[in-house]
N, C-alpha and C positions, 0 to 999 in steps of 0.2 A: 504494500500500500504506500502511495506517495506521502511525503511529509507535507502537511498542509501549509506550514509556514513558508515553504519555498514556492508555493503556487501564487502566481500573479494574475490579476484580472485581465491583463493584455496579452498573456502568452499565447502563442499560436495553437498549441495542442490542449486548450483548456477543456474541451469536451471530454477527451480521454482522461485527463487528470481528475475531473469531477467524478467521472464514472468509477474511478478506482477508490473513491473515498466512502467511508461509512458515515453515520450521523456525527460521531465524534470528530472525524476529520473535517467534515463540512463546517462544524461549529468552530474550528480553529482558523478558518479563513478570515482575511481582513477585508472582505466584501460580502455582500448578500448573495444568497443562492436560493432559488426556488426550483425544486425538482418536481416534474409533473409528467403524467402519462400522455401517451400519444392518442388515446381514445378521444372521441369527439367532446367529451366533458372535461378533458384535461384535468384530471384529479390530482391534487397536490399530494406528493408522497414524502417530501422532505422540505423543511423550511429552516434554514440555519440560524444560529444565534445572532450573527451580525445583522441579519435582516429582521429578526424578531425585535432586536433592540431599536433599530431604526424606524420600524413601522409601529411598534407598540402592540403588535398582535402576538399572542401566545401561540405556541405550536398547536395546542388542542383546538384553537379557533380556526386553524388553517388546514392542517393535514386531514385528508379524506374528503375535502370539499372541492367543487369545480373552481379552477383558478380564475377563468375569465368571466364567468357569470355570477360568482359569489364573492370570491376573495379579492380580486383586483379588477373590478369592472372598468376602471379607467384604462386598462390595457386591452379591452375587448374592442379592437379596432383594426383597420388595415395595416397599421404600423407594426403591431405586435402579434395579436392572435392570428390574423390572416397570414402572416409570414410563416408561422408554424404550420398552419393548415396546408398551405401551398407546398411547403417542403415535404411534409409527410405524404401528401397525395402524389407528388412527383417522385418520391423515393430518393430524394437528394439531401445532401448535407446542408445545414444552415449555420452560418457564423456571421452575424451582422451586429454591428455596434451602432447605437443611435442615442442622441440626446433626447430626454423625455422628461415630463413633469408628472409626478404622482399627484392626484387631486382628490382621491376618495378617502374619507375617514381621517384626513389630516390636512394641515395647511398645504398649499402648493409647494411641492418639494422637487427641486431639479435633481435629476440623476442621469447617469449614463447606463444604458441597458446593453447587455450583450446577449443576443438570442442564439441559442445553441441547440442543434438537433443533428443527429446522425443516424442513418439507417442501421449502423452497427450497434446502437444502444437502444434499449427498450424505453428509456425515458428521455425527456427533454429538459433543458435548463434555461432559466433566466438568471444571469449574473447581474448584480446591481452594485454600481459604484456610486455611493452618495457623495455629493459635494460637501466639503468641509466648510463651515461658516466661520 
C-alpha cells in the first residue's frame, strides 16, 4: 500500500494511488477525496477526513448515499456529474482538473476538483483541493 503522505493532489498517477489506499490511508491525505461507485446513483463509498473537516459533514451522513442527488447537489451538472457519466459510458479514463465553487450547505467555497475515473477500477474519485484563506 502506498504511503499517503507522499501522495500529491497533482501527481499524474493519482487514480492508481487512491485505488491502493484503504480508509486509513485516505484519511492521511492532505486533500479531500470522495470515492463513489460507477452505478447511475453514484453511491459514496469513502469520504476522507480532510474532506469531512472541510465540509463539516460526518462520514455517516455521506457514505451509502447518492453523491450527486443527495450529498453534493451543487456538482450535479455538466461540469462534474456529466463528465463521469460520459467517461463510464464510453469506457474511457477521466482525469480532469477544474476550478469550482461549492455552494450547498455552506458558504460559497472555491476549490479545485480533480475528476478521476478509470475502466481498470470499480470506483471513481473526486479529489478536492481547498483554497487556503
